[in-house]
C-alpha positions in Angstrom: 245.5 17.2 -63.3 244.4 19.0 -60.3 247.2 20.9 -58.1 250.7 19.3 -58.2 253.0 19.8 -54.9 256.8 19.2 -55.2 258.6 18.2 -51.7 262.3 18.7 -51.5 264.8 19.0 -48.9 265.7 22.6 -50.3 263.6 25.3 -52.0 264.5 26.6 -55.4 265.4 29.9 -54.1 268.5 30.8 -51.7 268.1 33.7 -49.4 270.5 36.4 -49.3 270.4 39.1 -46.7 271.9 42.6 -46.9 271.2 45.2 -44.2 268.8 43.5 -42.7 266.7 43.0 -45.6 266.2 39.3 -47.5 266.0 38.5 -50.8 266.0 35.7 -53.3 268.0 34.3 -55.9 267.1 31.5 -58.3 268.6 28.4 -57.9 270.2 26.8 -61.1 270.5 23.1 -60.1 269.1 20.4 -62.3 265.9 19.7 -59.9 265.0 23.4 -59.5 265.2 23.7 -63.2 263.2 20.9 -64.1 260.8 21.1 -61.3 260.0 24.9 -61.5 258.1 24.5 -64.8 256.1 21.6 -63.1 254.9 23.1 -60.3 253.9 26.2 -61.4 252.1 24.9 -64.8 249.8 22.8 -62.0 249.2 25.8 -59.8 251.2 23.8 -56.9 253.2 24.7 -54.0 257.1 23.9 -53.7 257.7 22.6 -50.0 261.1 22.6 -48.5 263.8 24.0 -46.2 264.9 27.7 -46.8 268.5 27.3 -46.2 268.6 29.3 -43.3 268.4 27.8 -39.7 265.3 29.1 -37.7 267.2 29.3 -34.4 269.1 32.4 -36.2 265.8 34.1 -37.0 263.5 36.4 -35.2 260.1 36.0 -35.4 259.8 39.0 -37.6 262.1 37.8 -40.0 260.6 34.4 -40.3 257.6 36.4 -41.3 259.1 38.1 -43.7 260.9 35.3 -45.5 257.5 33.2 -45.7 255.7 36.3 -47.4 258.6 36.3 -49.9 258.8 32.6 -50.7 254.7 32.8 -50.6 254.9 34.9 -53.5 257.2 32.4 -55.6 254.4 29.7 -54.5 257.0 28.1 -52.0 256.3 26.9 -48.8 259.1 26.9 -45.7 260.0 23.9 -43.5 261.8 25.4 -40.5 264.6 23.5 -39.2 267.0 24.2 -36.3 270.6 24.1 -36.5 270.8 20.8 -34.3 268.0 19.5 -36.6 270.1 20.1 -39.7 273.1 18.3 -37.9 271.2 15.3 -36.9 268.7 15.1 -39.7 270.9 16.4 -42.8 274.3 15.9 -41.8 273.6 13.1 -39.8 271.1 10.3 -40.8 270.7 11.2 -44.5 274.7 12.0 -45.0 276.3 9.9 -42.8 273.7 7.1 -42.8 271.8 6.7 -45.9 274.1 8.3 -48.5 277.3 5.8 -47.8 275.0 3.0 -47.5 273.1 3.6 -50.7 276.4 4.0 -52.2 278.0 1.1 -51.1 280.3 2.5 -48.4 279.4 0.5 -45.7 282.6 1.2 -43.7 281.5 5.1 -43.4 277.9 4.4 -42.2 277.0 6.0 -38.8 274.1 3.8 -37.0 273.3 6.7 -34.4 269.7 6.1 -32.9 269.4 9.9 -32.0 270.2 10.9 -35.5 267.3 8.5 -36.7 264.9 9.8 -34.5 265.7 13.2 -35.5 265.2 12.0 -39.3 261.7 10.8 -38.4 260.8 14.0 -36.5 261.9 16.3 -39.5 260.5 14.0 -42.2 257.1 14.8 -40.3 257.3 17.9 -40.5 257.6 17.9 -43.7 254.8 15.7 -44.4 252.5 18.0 -42.0 253.5 21.2 -44.1 252.3 19.1 -47.5 248.9 18.1 -45.3 248.4 21.7 -44.7 248.3 22.7 -48.5 247.5 19.2 -50.3 243.6 18.5 -51.0 242.2 15.4 -52.1 242.9 14.9 -55.8 246.1 16.8 -55.6 249.3 15.0 -56.6 252.4 15.3 -54.6 255.9 14.4 -55.8 258.4 13.9 -52.9 262.2 14.2 -54.0 265.5 12.2 -52.6 266.8 10.3 -49.8 266.4 12.9 -47.3 262.6 12.4 -47.2 262.2 8.8 -47.6 259.6 8.7 -44.5 257.6 11.3 -46.2 255.3 9.6 -48.7 253.7 7.2 -46.3 253.3 9.8 -43.6 251.1 11.7 -46.4 249.2 8.8 -47.7 248.3 7.1 -44.1 246.4 10.8 -43.4 245.4 11.5 -46.9 245.0 8.5 -49.2 243.0 10.2 -52.1 246.3 12.3 -52.6 248.2 10.8 -55.3 252.0 10.6 -54.0 255.4 10.1 -56.4 258.8 9.6 -54.9 262.0 10.0 -57.1 265.2 8.6 -55.7 268.1 10.6 -57.0 270.9 8.3 -55.9 271.2 4.5 -56.3 269.4 2.2 -54.5 271.6 -0.7 -53.2 271.4 -4.3 -53.5 269.5 -6.0 -50.7 272.6 -7.4 -49.3 273.6 -4.2 -48.6 270.2 -2.5 -47.5 269.5 -5.2 -45.1 272.5 -4.0 -43.2 270.5 -1.0 -42.0 268.6 -1.5 -38.8 265.6 0.7 -40.0 265.3 -0.9 -43.3 261.8 -2.1 -42.7 260.7 1.6 -41.7 262.6 3.1 -44.6 260.7 0.9 -47.1 257.5 1.5 -45.5 257.9 5.3 -46.1 258.9 4.8 -49.8 255.9 2.6 -50.2 253.3 5.4 -49.3 254.1 6.6 -53.0 251.9 5.2 -56.0 254.8 5.8 -58.1 258.7 5.2 -57.4 261.2 6.6 -59.7 264.8 5.7 -60.3 267.4 6.6 -62.6 268.2 3.1 -64.1 266.3 0.0 -64.0 269.1 -1.7 -61.8 268.3 0.6 -59.1 264.4 -0.3 -59.5 265.6 -3.9 -59.7 267.2 -3.6 -56.2 264.6 -1.9 -54.6 261.7 -4.7 -55.8 264.1 -7.0 -54.5 264.2 -5.6 -51.2 260.4 -5.3 -51.1 259.9 -8.9 -52.0 262.2 -10.1 -49.2 261.6 -7.9 -46.4 257.6 -7.3 -47.1 256.8 -10.4 -49.1 254.7 -8.5 -51.2 253.6 -10.1 -54.6 255.5 -8.1 -57.6 254.2 -8.5 -61.0 256.5 -6.8 -63.7 256.9 -3.5 -61.9 253.5 -3.4 -60.0 253.9 -4.0 -56.2 250.4 -5.4 -54.7 250.4 -4.2 -51.3 247.3 -5.0 -49.5 244.7 -3.0 -51.3 246.9 -0.8 -53.2 249.1 -1.2 -56.6 252.0 0.6 -56.3 254.4 1.0 -59.2 258.0 1.4 -59.8 259.9 2.2 -63.1 262.9 3.9 -64.2 263.4 7.8 -65.7 266.7 8.7 -66.4 267.1 12.3 -65.4 267.9 15.0 -68.1 269.4 18.3 -68.1 268.6 21.8 -69.8 270.2 21.0 -73.0 269.3 24.2 -74.8 270.6 26.1 -71.6 274.2 24.7 -72.0 274.0 24.9 -76.0 273.2 28.6 -75.7 275.5 29.5 -73.3 278.2 27.7 -75.1 277.5 29.4 -78.2 277.8 32.8 -76.6 280.9 32.0 -74.5 282.7 31.2 -77.5 281.7 34.1 -79.7 282.9 36.7 -76.7 285.6 39.2 -78.0 289.1 38.6 -76.4 288.3 41.7 -73.9 284.9 40.1 -72.9 286.2 36.6 -72.0 286.8 35.4 -68.5 290.1 35.3 -66.8 290.1 31.6 -66.6 289.2 31.5 -70.3 292.3 34.0 -71.1 294.6 31.8 -69.0 293.6 28.7 -70.9 294.2 30.5 -74.1 297.5 31.7 -73.1 298.5 28.3 -72.0 297.7 27.1 -75.4 299.8 29.3 -76.9 303.1 28.1 -75.3 302.4 24.8 -76.8 299.4 24.4 -79.7 299.2 20.7 -79.4 298.4 20.8 -75.7 295.3 18.9 -74.9 292.8 19.3 -72.1 291.2 16.2 -70.1 288.3 17.7 -67.7 287.2 16.4 -64.2 284.4 18.2 -62.2 283.1 16.7 -59.3 281.9 17.6 -55.5 284.8 16.5 -53.3 283.1 13.2 -52.3 284.4 9.8 -51.6 282.0 8.3 -54.1 283.3 10.1 -56.9 286.6 8.2 -57.4 288.9 11.2 -57.3 291.9 9.8 -55.8 291.7 6.4 -58.1 291.0 9.1 -61.2 294.4 10.8 -60.1 296.2 7.7 -59.9 295.3 6.6 -63.1 296.6 9.8 -64.7 299.8 9.4 -63.1 299.6 6.0 -64.7 298.8 7.5 -67.9 301.9 9.9 -67.7 304.0 6.9 -66.8 302.8 4.5 -69.8 302.7 7.3 -72.3 305.7 9.8 -71.8 305.3 11.1 -75.5 302.2 13.0 -74.0 304.5 14.6 -71.2 304.1 18.4 -71.6 301.0 18.1 -73.8 298.4 16.8 -71.7 297.0 18.7 -68.7 294.3 17.4 -66.3 292.0 20.4 -65.2 290.6 19.2 -61.9 287.7 21.2 -60.4 286.7 19.7 -56.8 283.6 21.5 -55.2 283.9 21.5 -51.5 281.6 19.3 -49.4 281.1 18.7 -46.0 284.3 20.0 -45.1 283.9 19.0 -41.3 283.2 15.4 -41.6 286.6 13.4 -41.0 286.1 11.3 -44.2 286.1 14.5 -46.3 289.0 16.2 -44.4 291.1 13.1 -45.1 289.8 12.7 -48.8 291.0 16.3 -49.4 294.4 15.7 -47.8 294.9 12.4 -50.1 293.9 14.6 -53.2 296.0 17.3 -52.4 299.2 15.0 -51.7 298.2 13.3 -55.2 298.2 16.5 -57.0 301.4 17.6 -55.4 303.2 14.4 -56.1 302.1 14.3 -60.1 303.1 18.0 -60.6 306.2 17.4 -58.6 307.2 14.2 -60.5 306.4 15.4 -64.5 305.9 19.0 -64.1 308.2 21.7 -65.2 308.5 25.5 -65.3 306.4 25.6 -68.3 304.2 22.7 -67.8 301.7 22.0 -64.9 300.5 18.1 -65.4 297.5 18.8 -62.9 295.3 22.2 -62.7 293.6 21.8 -59.5 290.7 23.9 -58.3 289.3 23.4 -55.1 285.8 25.7 -55.6 282.8 25.9 -57.0 282.6 27.9 -60.4 280.1 30.4 -62.0 277.7 28.6 -64.7 279.7 30.4 -67.4 283.2 29.3 -66.4 281.8 25.7 -66.2 280.6 25.8 -69.9 283.8 27.4 -70.9 285.8 24.3 -69.4 283.5 21.9 -70.9 283.9 23.8 -74.4 287.8 23.8 -74.5 288.4 20.2 -73.0 289.1 17.6 -75.3 288.3 14.8 -73.0 285.9 14.7 -69.7 287.4 12.2 -67.4 284.2 11.1 -65.3 285.1 8.1 -63.0 282.8 7.8 -60.0 283.1 4.7 -57.8 279.1 4.7 -57.7 276.9 7.4 -59.0 272.9 7.8 -59.1 273.1 9.3 -62.7 275.9 12.1 -63.1 274.9 15.2 -65.1 278.5 16.4 -65.8 278.4 13.9 -68.5 275.4 15.4 -69.9 276.6 18.9 -69.7 279.8 18.2 -71.2 278.2 17.0 -74.3 275.5 19.8 -74.5 278.2 22.3 -74.5 280.4 20.8 -77.2 279.2 23.2 -80.2 282.0 22.0 -82.8 280.5 18.2 -81.9 284.3 16.9 -81.0 285.3 15.7 -77.5 285.7 12.3 -76.0 283.8 11.1 -72.8 285.7 8.5 -70.7 283.1 7.1 -68.3 283.0 4.9 -65.3 280.5 2.2 -65.7 279.4 2.5 -62.0 277.6 6.0 -63.2 273.9 5.5 -63.9 274.5 7.6 -67.3 276.5 5.2 -68.6 273.9 3.0 -69.6 272.6 5.8 -71.7 276.2 6.5 -73.2 277.0 4.0 -75.3 279.2 6.2 -77.3 281.4 6.9 -74.5 284.4 5.0 -73.5 283.4 2.9 -70.5 286.0 1.8 -67.8 286.1 0.4 -64.3 287.0 3.1 -62.0 289.2 1.3 -59.9 291.3 -0.3 -62.9 294.1 2.4 -63.3 295.5 0.6 -66.4 292.4 0.3 -68.0 291.7 4.3 -67.5 295.3 5.1 -68.7 294.7 3.1 -72.0 291.0 4.6 -72.3 292.5 8.1 -72.1 295.1 7.0 -74.9 292.3 5.9 -77.0 290.3 9.1 -76.3 293.3 11.5 -77.1 294.3 9.5 -80.0 290.8 9.2 -81.5 290.0 10.5 -84.9 288.1 13.6 -85.5 285.6 12.1 -87.5 284.9 9.1 -85.2 284.3 11.9 -82.4 281.9 13.6 -84.4 280.2 10.6 -85.1 280.1 9.5 -81.4 279.2 13.2 -80.1 276.2 13.4 -82.6 274.3 10.6 -81.4 275.1 11.6 -77.8 273.9 14.9 -78.4 270.7 13.9 -80.2 270.0 11.5 -77.5 270.2 14.4 -74.7 268.7 17.1 -76.6 265.4 14.7 -76.8 265.1 13.4 -73.2 265.9 16.8 -71.6 265.0 17.5 -67.8 261.6 18.9 -68.9 260.7 15.7 -70.8 262.1 13.6 -67.7 259.8 15.4 -65.5 256.7 15.3 -67.9 257.2 11.6 -68.2 257.2 11.1 -64.4 253.9 13.3 -64.2 252.4 11.0 -67.2 253.4 7.8 -65.2 252.0 9.3 -62.2 248.5 9.7 -64.2 248.7 6.2 -65.4 249.0 4.6 -62.1 245.9 6.5 -61.1 244.3 5.1 -64.0 245.3 1.5 -62.9 244.1 1.8 -59.6 241.0 3.2 -60.7 240.5 -0.1 -62.8 240.8 -2.1 -59.5 238.3 0.3 -57.9 235.8 -0.3 -60.5 235.6 -3.9 -59.8 236.0 -3.6 -56.0 233.1 -4.5 -53.8 232.4 -1.1 -52.0 229.7 -1.0 -49.5 227.0 0.1 -51.9 227.8 -2.9 -54.2 227.8 -5.4 -51.6 224.3 -4.3 -50.7 223.2 -4.8 -54.4 225.0 -8.4 -54.2 223.5 -8.8 -51.2 219.7 -8.0 -52.1 219.9 -10.5 -55.0 221.6 -13.3 -52.5 218.5 -12.5 -49.8 215.8 -13.0 -52.9 217.3 -16.1 -54.3 215.7 -19.6 -53.7 218.9 -21.8 -54.3 222.2 -20.9 -54.1 225.6 -22.5 -55.3 228.9 -21.1 -53.3 232.0 -22.1 -54.5 235.1 -21.1 -52.5 238.7 -21.4 -53.2 240.9 -22.4 -50.0 244.3 -20.9 -49.8 244.6 -17.3 -50.5 240.9 -16.8 -50.3 239.5 -18.1 -47.0 243.0 -18.4 -45.2 246.4 -16.6 -46.1 249.1 -18.4 -47.7 251.8 -19.4 -45.6 255.5 -20.5 -46.1 254.6 -23.8 -45.1 251.4 -25.0 -47.0 250.9 -27.4 -44.1 250.3 -24.7 -41.6 247.6 -23.1 -43.2 244.9 -25.1 -41.1 241.4 -23.5 -40.6 240.7 -21.5 -37.5 237.5 -21.0 -35.2 236.5 -18.2 -37.3 236.5 -19.5 -40.5 234.5 -22.7 -39.1 232.2 -20.3 -37.7 231.9 -18.4 -41.2 231.2 -21.8 -43.0 229.0 -23.4 -40.4 226.6 -20.4 -40.7 226.3 -20.3 -44.2 225.9 -24.1 -44.5 223.0 -23.9 -41.8 220.9 -21.9 -44.4 219.3 -24.7 -46.3 219.2 -22.6 -49.7 222.9 -22.5 -49.8 225.1 -25.3 -51.7 228.6 -24.4 -50.3 231.6 -26.0 -52.2 235.3 -25.8 -51.5 237.0 -26.1 -54.6 240.7 -26.0 -54.1 244.1 -27.3 -55.5 245.0 -29.0 -52.4 244.8 -33.0 -52.0 242.0 -34.6 -50.8 243.1 -36.2 -47.8 244.3 -32.7 -46.5 240.7 -31.4 -47.2 238.9 -34.4 -45.6 240.9 -34.0 -42.5 240.2 -30.0 -42.1 236.4 -30.5 -42.9 235.4 -33.9 -41.4 233.1 -32.3 -39.2 231.8 -29.8 -41.5 228.8 -30.7 -43.7 230.3 -29.1 -47.1 231.2 -30.1 -50.4 234.6 -30.9 -51.4 236.5 -30.4 -54.8 240.1 -31.0 -54.8 243.4 -31.2 -57.1 241.8 -28.3 -59.3 238.6 -30.5 -60.1 239.8 -34.1 -59.9 237.9 -35.5 -57.2 234.7 -34.5 -55.7 233.1 -35.6 -52.5 229.3 -34.3 -51.7 228.7 -34.1 -47.8 227.3 -37.6 -46.9 228.6 -39.3 -50.1 231.9 -41.0 -51.3 234.8 -39.5 -53.3 234.6 -39.9 -56.8 236.7 -38.7 -59.9 235.0 -36.0 -61.9 236.8 -37.3 -65.3 239.1 -40.3 -66.0 243.0 -39.5 -65.3 246.1 -41.2 -64.6 249.6 -40.6 -63.1 251.6 -43.0 -65.5 253.3 -40.0 -66.3 254.6 -39.0 -62.8 258.0 -41.0 -62.9 258.9 -39.1 -66.1 258.5 -35.6 -64.4 259.3 -36.2 -61.1 263.2 -36.0 -61.6 262.8 -32.8 -63.5 261.1 -31.6 -60.2 263.7 -33.0 -58.0 266.5 -31.5 -59.9 264.8 -28.0 -59.4 264.6 -29.0 -55.6 268.1 -29.7 -55.1 269.1 -26.6 -56.7 266.7 -24.3 -54.9 266.8 -24.4 -51.2 263.7 -24.1 -49.4 261.7 -25.5 -52.2 260.0 -28.9 -52.0 257.5 -30.9 -54.1 253.9 -32.1 -53.1 252.7 -35.2 -54.7 249.1 -35.4 -55.0 247.2 -38.2 -56.6 246.9 -36.7 -60.1 249.4 -33.8 -59.8 253.0 -33.0 -58.9 253.4 -29.5 -57.3 256.7 -27.5 -56.8 256.1 -25.1 -53.9 259.0 -22.5 -53.5 257.2 -20.0 -50.9 260.2 -20.4 -48.5 262.9 -20.3 -51.3 265.1 -17.2 -51.8 262.7 -14.9 -53.9 264.9 -13.9 -56.7 266.6 -17.3 -57.1 263.2 -19.1 -57.2 261.9 -16.8 -59.8 264.8 -17.6 -62.3 264.2 -21.6 -61.4 260.5 -20.9 -62.0 261.2 -20.0 -65.3 263.9 -22.5 -66.3 261.6 -25.3 -65.0 258.5 -23.9 -67.1 260.7 -24.0 -70.2 261.9 -27.4 -69.8 258.4 -28.6 -68.6 256.7 -27.4 -71.8 259.2 -29.4 -73.8 257.8 -32.4 -72.1 254.4 -32.1 -71.2 253.1 -32.0 -75.0 253.2 -35.7 -75.6 252.0 -36.6 -72.6 248.4 -34.9 -72.4 249.8 -32.6 -69.5 249.1 -29.1 -68.4 251.1 -26.7 -66.3 249.6 -24.6 -63.8 251.3 -21.7 -62.2 250.1 -20.4 -59.0 251.0 -18.4 -56.2 254.6 -19.7 -55.5 254.0 -23.0 -57.2 254.4 -24.6 -60.3 251.7 -27.7 -60.9 252.0 -30.5 -63.5 248.6 -32.3 -63.7 246.8 -34.2 -66.1 245.0 -32.3 -69.0 241.6 -31.6 -69.4 241.1 -30.9 -65.5 240.2 -27.6 -64.0 238.0 -25.6 -61.7 235.8 -24.3 -64.3 235.1 -28.0 -65.7 234.5 -28.8 -62.5 232.2 -26.3 -61.2 230.2 -26.7 -64.3 229.6 -30.4 -63.8 228.9 -29.9 -60.2 225.9 -27.5 -61.1 224.7 -29.5 -64.3 221.1 -30.3 -64.0 220.8 -28.4 -60.8 218.5 -25.3 -60.6 220.7 -22.9 -58.8 219.4 -19.5 -59.6 222.2 -17.5 -57.6 226.0 -18.6 -58.0 228.9 -16.9 -56.2 232.6 -18.3 -56.7 235.6 -16.8 -55.0 239.3 -17.4 -55.5 242.7 -15.5 -55.8 244.8 -17.8 -58.1 245.4 -17.8 -61.9 243.6 -21.5 -61.7 240.2 -19.9 -60.5 240.2 -17.7 -63.9 238.9 -21.1 -65.2 235.9 -21.1 -62.7 235.2 -17.2 -63.5 235.3 -17.8 -67.1 233.3 -21.0 -67.4 230.3 -20.2 -65.1 227.1 -18.5 -66.2 227.7 -14.7 -66.9 225.1 -13.7 -64.3 227.4 -15.4 -61.4 228.8 -13.3 -58.7 232.7 -13.8 -59.4 235.1 -12.6 -57.1 238.8 -12.1 -57.5 241.0 -11.8 -54.4 243.6 -9.6 -54.6 244.4 -6.7 -57.1 245.6 -8.4 -60.1 244.2 -8.6 -63.5 240.9 -10.8 -63.8 238.2 -12.0 -65.8 235.7 -12.1 -62.4 233.1 -9.3 -62.0 234.3 -8.1 -58.7 237.0 -7.8 -56.4 238.2 -7.9 -52.8 241.8 -7.1 -51.3 242.4 -9.9 -48.9 241.2 -12.8 -47.0 240.2 -10.8 -44.1 237.8 -8.9 -47.0 236.5 -12.1 -48.0 235.8 -13.4 -44.4 233.7 -10.1 -43.7 231.8 -10.4 -47.0 230.8 -14.2 -46.0 229.9 -12.9 -42.7 227.6 -10.2 -43.5 225.8 -12.1 -46.8 222.3 -12.5 -45.6 222.1 -9.8 -43.0 
């Protein structure tokens, strides 16, 4: 791989000013840890904000800071205090953050913040474009930079772009609320690979793309114009060995070497040897469910009085956005709940809740992890939650239990935890009781599996998996480009075309000559298409045939004044110019009364879908139906039809947003071969976009020029990405 650059809101270093001199302190966060090895290994740059407002710096200071960071392969993005207020505190944390976490009541829809967000994202992209060269890879991170991928891709399409979202992606019904939903999706779709912590977030994203942009999605590949974009899930890990080594070191310290917190906890245990610790660590944020957790702990003390004086909740709440009204109110509520619990259940020798409203040094955190019997982690919504993994990595004696919210992304990896609904106080209270009374052998068995899994999928493995997936996307895109008709390839095809004496040209209609429409009846040919076809027909060496799944009456009406051959209903009917319609093979429609009720039931249950009846086939169209529901219905219909068609000599054909049931032994390949039978064509061109056209591509002679429209896998020799590309190709043939 060539260079790999990292783009994130913050750089992996913090600036410290002492006596007018700046120095750097290395960040210890999960992202900084995982990414540092990646971008240095591939000789790239880390692009981000330094953490110091640009309007506080003189030109001299800015230059010195840039030089300091350049030594660490970092590139600064200057941001003013106002820009931080509107881009970061504003749109990122007052609009995207609450919406993506389902707190729609807190969303701020400020147009001014949105404009600043766009402007700052463009500045990040501009800095990337200064350092990234064709062939390089850029990995963009998180919700503050949702527009950056497209801003990079639109200027340098030969740069591979990855994007990872570290928070949840909401369901379509929530995401659609945002006035700038289309712009945010467009920005994200500039990436070649989009990463999410879990499949649910990936699924929500794909649903929004399908509904808002209408792109075809095959499994987790998005077909957007002439690009293939892949979405996938990568559950972020931690630096497992760092926590494990620190835990070992902390627990082997002498009494004199231990921290004040450690000594205080040991003193606390000495007053009552059977005391137990429940640990709660969070940033003070409304998504973390802290008030609900405190209420559940109060419920626990109420329901299980035998634990009075024996169980203490150590609650560490790291200050966050203290000037924002929602956070001010949250802190007030938390303070009152802690006071209420301690006042009700505490005494001179017992404090039920030890509340720390501050950050703690890394070693102190590991001490807390190591000394706590239970980790109580109950966010209302959380992208991943690495605290759960850090607790597991720090448990040197392999005991301990996790009570974990099912709303945290990490819950999908931690089947051995006790999962709860974070709103259900009784359920949390019962889970705490289960955790505190769990036998040691069971604790060790659960913890063993958790530790093995988290050690195996560390933050470094996570980063490596994403980089490997980016390489795989490059390969997929390259496979498409191998078959793409470039200018050079077109010249070769055109040279053979011009030398040929007798040519057959087979053209599918929908999706090939004209774009799909939600209503298939709206796909009427326009003047441009008539001009292209008449030009081809005017060359007496050409025999031009439209070969379509449409019914003969529609095609006959549209092309009544065009001297062209028509094959319709996937090969049932043929009309050569100047002749009458004829059936290519013997078929009947006796089966229709049996199959039609099946399709009608599906239509009744799928608003927006309808049935089209042709002479010898029935078609269920669901292009206008709700996308996700219709996919479910389509799978149900296929399963039901498979049980019916075997004894009726029928075939099920799945096209773009259609399922067609027709008589067996008929397809475009058979029809095209019968058409050219006993004809001495020395050049054949066949173009189509659908699964049904694959029959034509495989049945025609190998020397035929077969062209797939779209970017799906195909047996055709060549590919064109769109209807516009097809029209351009046909317009230039023979020139």
